[in-house]
C-alpha positions as CSV (number, residue, x, y, z in Angstrom):
1,M,85.2,54.0,86.7
2,S,81.9,52.5,87.5
3,T,78.8,53.8,85.8
4,A,75.0,53.4,86.5
5,A,72.2,53.3,84.0
6,T,69.2,55.6,84.4
7,S,66.0,55.8,82.4
8,G,64.6,59.2,81.3
9,K,61.0,60.2,80.9
10,N,60.9,59.2,77.2
11,G,62.2,55.8,78.0
12,S,65.8,56.5,76.8
13,T,68.7,55.2,78.7
14,S,71.7,57.4,79.8
15,L,74.9,56.7,81.6
16,R,75.9,58.7,84.7
17,G,79.2,58.3,86.5
18,A,79.2,57.2,90.1
19,S,79.6,60.1,92.5
20,L,80.4,60.3,96.2
21,P,77.7,61.5,98.7
22,R,77.7,65.1,99.8
23,W,78.8,64.2,103.3
24,T,82.0,62.5,102.1
25,P,84.4,65.5,102.7
26,W,83.1,65.8,106.3
27,A,83.6,62.0,106.9
28,V,87.1,62.2,105.4
29,A,87.9,65.2,107.6
30,A,86.6,63.5,110.7
31,A,88.6,60.3,110.0
32,S,91.7,62.3,109.2
33,L,91.4,64.2,112.5
34,A,90.9,61.0,114.5
35,L,93.8,59.3,112.8
36,A,96.0,62.4,113.4
37,V,95.2,62.3,117.1
38,V,96.1,58.6,117.3
39,V,99.4,59.3,115.4
40,G,100.2,62.3,117.6
41,L,99.6,60.3,120.8
42,A,101.5,57.3,119.6
43,G,104.4,59.5,118.5
44,G,104.5,61.5,121.6
45,L,103.6,64.8,119.8
46,G,102.2,67.2,122.4
47,S,101.5,70.1,120.2
48,H,98.0,70.5,118.7
49,V,99.5,72.4,115.8
50,Q,101.4,69.2,114.8
51,W,98.2,67.2,115.1
52,G,96.5,69.7,112.8
53,L,99.2,69.6,110.1
54,I,99.1,65.8,110.2
55,A,95.3,65.9,109.8
56,A,95.6,68.3,106.9
57,V,98.0,66.0,105.0
58,L,95.8,62.9,105.8
59,F,92.7,64.8,104.6
60,V,94.2,65.7,101.2
61,L,95.6,62.1,100.7
62,G,92.3,60.6,101.9
63,T,90.3,62.8,99.6
64,Y,92.3,61.8,96.6
65,G,92.2,58.1,97.4
66,V,88.5,57.9,98.0
67,T,87.6,60.0,95.0
68,A,90.0,58.2,92.7
69,R,88.4,54.9,93.6
70,V,84.8,55.9,93.1
71,E,84.8,58.9,90.6
72,G,88.1,58.5,88.8
73,R,91.5,60.2,88.8
74,R,90.3,63.3,86.9
75,Q,87.6,64.1,89.4
76,A,90.0,63.2,92.2
77,K,92.5,65.9,91.1
78,D,89.7,68.5,91.1
79,R,88.7,67.5,94.7
80,V,92.3,67.6,95.8
81,M,92.7,71.1,94.6
82,T,89.5,72.1,96.4
83,S,90.8,70.4,99.5
84,L,94.1,72.3,99.3
85,V,92.2,75.6,99.1
86,W,90.2,74.7,102.2
87,V,93.4,73.6,104.1
88,A,95.2,76.9,103.2
89,F,92.1,78.8,104.4
90,L,92.1,77.0,107.7
91,L,95.8,77.4,108.1
92,A,95.3,81.2,107.7
93,V,92.2,81.5,109.9
94,V,93.2,79.3,112.8
95,P,96.1,81.5,114.0
96,L,94.0,84.6,113.6
97,V,91.1,83.2,115.5
98,S,93.5,81.9,118.2
99,L,95.1,85.4,118.5
100,V,91.7,87.2,118.8
101,W,90.5,84.6,121.3
102,V,93.5,84.8,123.6
103,T,93.5,88.6,123.4
104,V,89.8,88.8,124.3
105,K,90.1,86.2,127.0
106,R,93.0,88.0,128.7
107,G,92.1,91.6,127.8
108,V,88.6,91.7,129.4
109,K,90.0,91.2,132.9
110,V,90.7,94.9,133.4
111,L,89.0,96.5,130.3
112,D,86.2,98.7,131.7
113,V,85.1,102.4,131.8
114,Y,87.7,103.2,134.5
115,F,90.5,101.7,132.4
116,L,89.5,103.7,129.3
117,T,89.0,107.0,131.2
118,H,92.1,107.1,133.4
119,S,95.9,107.4,132.8
120,M,98.7,105.7,134.6
121,G,99.6,109.0,136.4
122,V,101.4,108.1,139.6
123,V,100.6,104.4,139.3
124,A,103.8,102.3,138.9
125,D,103.9,99.7,136.2
126,T,104.0,96.9,138.7
127,E,101.0,98.1,140.7
128,P,97.3,97.5,139.8
129,G,95.1,100.3,138.6
130,G,95.6,102.9,136.0
131,G,94.3,103.1,132.5
132,I,95.0,104.0,128.8
133,Y,93.3,107.3,128.4
134,H,96.6,109.1,127.8
135,A,97.6,106.5,125.3
136,I,94.3,106.8,123.4
137,I,94.6,110.5,123.2
138,G,98.2,110.2,122.0
139,S,97.3,107.6,119.3
140,L,94.4,109.6,118.0
141,E,96.4,112.8,117.7
142,Q,99.5,111.2,116.2
143,V,97.6,109.1,113.7
144,G,95.3,111.9,112.9
145,L,98.1,114.3,112.1
146,A,99.9,111.7,110.1
147,T,96.7,111.2,108.0
148,L,96.3,114.9,107.4
149,I,99.9,114.9,106.1
150,G,100.2,111.5,104.3
151,A,96.7,111.2,102.7
152,P,96.7,114.3,100.6
153,V,100.3,113.9,99.5
154,G,99.7,110.2,98.6
155,V,96.5,111.0,96.6
156,L,98.1,113.8,94.7
157,T,101.2,111.7,93.9
158,A,98.9,109.0,92.6
159,V,97.0,111.5,90.5
160,Y,100.3,112.7,89.0
161,L,101.5,109.2,88.2
162,V,98.2,108.1,86.5
163,E,97.1,111.3,84.8
164,Y,100.3,113.3,84.1
165,G,103.3,111.1,84.8
166,R,105.5,110.6,81.8
167,G,109.2,110.1,81.3
168,A,112.1,109.8,83.8
169,L,110.5,111.8,86.6
170,A,107.5,109.5,86.7
171,R,109.7,106.4,86.7
172,A,111.8,107.8,89.5
173,V,108.7,108.6,91.6
174,T,107.4,105.1,91.0
175,F,110.8,103.6,92.0
176,F,111.0,105.5,95.2
177,V,107.4,104.7,96.1
178,D,108.2,101.0,95.7
179,V,111.3,101.4,97.9
180,M,109.4,103.3,100.6
181,T,106.7,100.6,100.6
182,G,109.2,98.1,102.0
183,I,111.3,100.2,104.3
184,P,111.2,99.2,108.0
185,S,109.3,101.5,110.3
186,I,112.5,102.0,112.4
187,V,114.2,103.7,109.4
188,A,111.5,106.3,109.2
189,G,111.9,106.9,112.9
190,L,115.6,107.3,112.6
191,F,115.2,109.8,109.7
192,I,113.0,112.0,111.8
193,L,115.3,111.5,114.8
194,S,118.3,112.7,112.9
195,L,116.4,115.9,112.1
196,M,115.5,116.3,115.7
197,L,119.1,115.9,116.8
198,M,120.2,118.4,114.2
199,T,117.7,121.0,115.5
200,K,118.2,119.9,119.2
201,T,114.5,119.2,119.6
202,Q,113.0,117.3,122.5
203,P,110.6,114.3,121.9
204,F,107.1,115.4,121.1
205,G,104.0,113.8,119.5
206,F,104.2,115.5,116.1
207,A,107.6,114.0,115.5
208,G,105.9,110.5,115.6
209,S,103.2,111.8,113.3
210,L,105.9,112.7,110.7
211,A,107.4,109.2,110.8
212,L,104.0,107.6,110.6
213,A,103.1,109.9,107.6
214,I,106.3,108.6,105.8
215,L,105.1,105.0,106.3
216,M,101.6,105.9,105.3
217,M,102.3,107.8,102.0
218,P,103.5,104.8,99.8
219,V,100.5,102.7,100.9
220,V,98.1,105.5,99.9
221,V,99.9,106.1,96.6
222,R,99.8,102.5,95.6
223,S,96.1,101.9,96.5
224,T,95.0,105.2,95.0
225,E,97.0,104.6,91.8
226,E,95.2,101.2,91.3
227,M,91.8,102.8,91.9
228,L,92.4,105.6,89.4
229,K,93.5,103.0,86.8
230,L,90.2,101.3,87.1
231,V,88.3,104.4,85.9
232,P,87.3,103.8,82.3
233,N,89.1,106.0,79.8
234,E,85.8,106.6,78.1
235,L,84.7,108.8,81.0
236,R,87.8,111.0,80.7
237,E,87.4,111.2,76.9
238,A,83.7,112.1,77.2
239,S,84.5,114.9,79.6
240,L,87.4,116.2,77.5
241,A,85.2,116.0,74.4
242,L,82.8,118.5,76.0
243,G,85.6,121.0,76.4
244,V,86.1,120.4,80.1
245,P,89.7,121.1,81.2
246,K,91.8,118.1,82.3
247,W,92.1,119.3,85.9
248,R,88.4,119.7,86.2
249,T,87.8,116.3,84.6
250,I,90.1,114.7,87.3
251,L,88.3,116.7,90.0
252,K,84.7,116.1,88.9
253,V,84.8,112.8,87.1
254,V,87.9,110.6,87.9
255,L,88.1,111.2,91.7
256,P,84.4,110.9,92.4
257,T,84.3,107.6,90.4
258,S,87.1,106.1,92.4
259,L,86.3,107.8,95.8
260,G,85.2,104.6,97.4
261,G,88.4,102.7,96.7
262,I,90.6,105.7,97.5
263,T,88.9,106.1,100.9
264,T,89.3,102.4,101.6
265,G,93.0,102.6,100.8
266,I,93.4,105.6,103.1
267,V,91.6,103.9,106.0
268,L,93.6,100.7,105.6
269,A,96.8,102.8,105.6
270,V,95.6,104.4,108.8
271,A,95.0,101.0,110.3
272,R,98.5,99.9,109.3
273,I,100.3,102.8,111.0
274,A,98.1,102.7,114.1
275,G,100.0,99.7,115.4
276,E,103.6,101.0,114.8
277,T,105.7,101.1,117.9
278,A,109.4,101.7,116.9
279,P,108.9,105.3,115.5
280,V,106.9,106.3,118.6
281,L,109.4,104.8,120.9
282,L,112.2,106.8,119.3
283,L,110.4,110.1,118.8
284,V,107.6,110.4,121.3
285,F,109.3,108.7,124.2
286,G,106.2,107.9,126.3
287,N,104.4,109.7,129.1
288,P,102.3,108.3,131.8
289,F,100.4,111.6,132.2
290,I,97.8,113.1,129.9
291,N,99.3,115.4,127.3
292,T,96.8,116.7,124.8
293,N,99.4,118.9,123.0
294,P,101.2,116.9,120.3
295,F,103.5,119.8,119.5
296,E,105.1,120.0,123.0
297,G,106.3,117.4,125.4
298,A,106.4,113.6,125.3
299,Q,103.3,111.6,124.6
300,S,102.2,108.0,124.8
301,S,100.3,105.8,122.3
302,L,98.6,102.4,122.4
303,P,101.4,100.4,120.8
304,L,104.0,102.1,123.0
305,Y,101.9,101.6,126.1
306,I,101.6,97.9,125.4
307,Y,105.4,97.6,124.9
308,Q,106.2,99.5,128.0
309,Q,103.7,97.5,130.2
310,Y,105.2,94.3,129.0
311,A,108.9,95.4,129.2
312,N,108.6,97.1,132.6
313,S,106.3,94.6,134.2
314,A,108.9,92.7,136.2
315,G,106.6,89.7,136.3
316,S,103.6,91.8,137.5
317,G,100.3,90.3,136.6
318,A,98.7,93.7,136.7
319,A,101.0,95.0,134.0
320,Y,100.4,92.0,131.8
321,D,96.6,92.5,132.2
322,R,96.9,96.1,131.2
323,A,99.0,95.2,128.2
324,W,96.4,92.6,127.0
325,A,93.5,95.1,127.6
326,A,95.3,97.8,125.6
327,S,95.9,95.2,122.8
328,L,92.2,94.4,122.7
329,T,91.5,98.1,122.5
330,L,93.9,98.5,119.6
331,I,92.4,95.5,117.8
332,A,88.9,97.0,118.3
333,F,90.2,100.3,116.9
334,V,91.6,98.7,113.8
335,M,88.5,96.6,113.3
336,I,86.3,99.7,113.5
337,L,88.5,101.3,110.8
338,N,88.2,98.3,108.5
339,L,84.4,98.2,108.9
340,A,84.3,101.9,108.2
341,A,86.3,101.4,105.1
342,R,84.0,98.7,103.9
343,G,81.0,100.8,104.6
344,I,82.4,103.8,102.7
345,A,83.5,101.6,99.8
346,R,80.0,100.2,99.5
347,W,78.3,103.6,99.9
348,K,80.5,105.4,97.4
349,A,80.7,102.5,94.9
350,P,79.5,103.5,91.4
351,K,75.9,102.5,90.6
352,T,75.7,99.6,88.1
353,G,72.1,100.4,87.1
354,R,70.9,96.9,88.2
């Protein structure tokens, strides 16, 4: 490894290892991309994804080769690991950006005030016109009822596991929560459907809410449990030392301290169930007309509306445009929920005193 001699203010001489310019990673990335395009064209690779993967491999190899030649192998390994992190980041971001771009590009064609304030009504799936007002109403009611059921049960279960849970019962609850976390959404729908068949109940919106609540509860339990574990035991001990009952300590000390994280977990769980289609398809059945009563009659929802527009389109461009516009609306809804979760978490975060 080459070195360069430098002279300090007091006349002493020090040795400093040679280093690459700051623009080197950009130069290597540009060269890798250009070489990947050449390789792709020469090899007849028509997919830009293949070009990107080739460029990523060339970037990592090029970074190691250039750095090892100038700065040595030790520094080269460090730069290679940094390059791998950046490559993994780009591999995760590019599909997400591509998805959002395509959805926005195709969804804005029919997304307007009329589309948001009208239902399909008597409009056939293959005809232009119509809107998603009935689907928005159905989604808000079904997800709202599921949250009213799943959030309190999930939070109270987490409080039991962290503050009171001991022995076989706590282990059994933890096991079933882990199992429920990984069950497919169609299983929750089939469970509620079996109850409906036993009671000879017709499809209605609240049935979908029950299935969504089943999917929501384990997510809330896990996130709340982790937040409660982050509360320092010193706070509990200080409250108990003052003679405060345990239930009041949990209510006045533990829960307020972790409220930001608990709220974030609940909102993220809501965002997760907002896009479920299978339980709604089985239990709610879909309805092109506006039904504001979730306890009687079939309803629609945004995920179900998107599925039905695509499945029943028969090649109609109008149906495809409505499906993309509804997808963009659903993405915007989930994005708003995530931003709200971040805002609440920052607002309710414990003050550090700095």
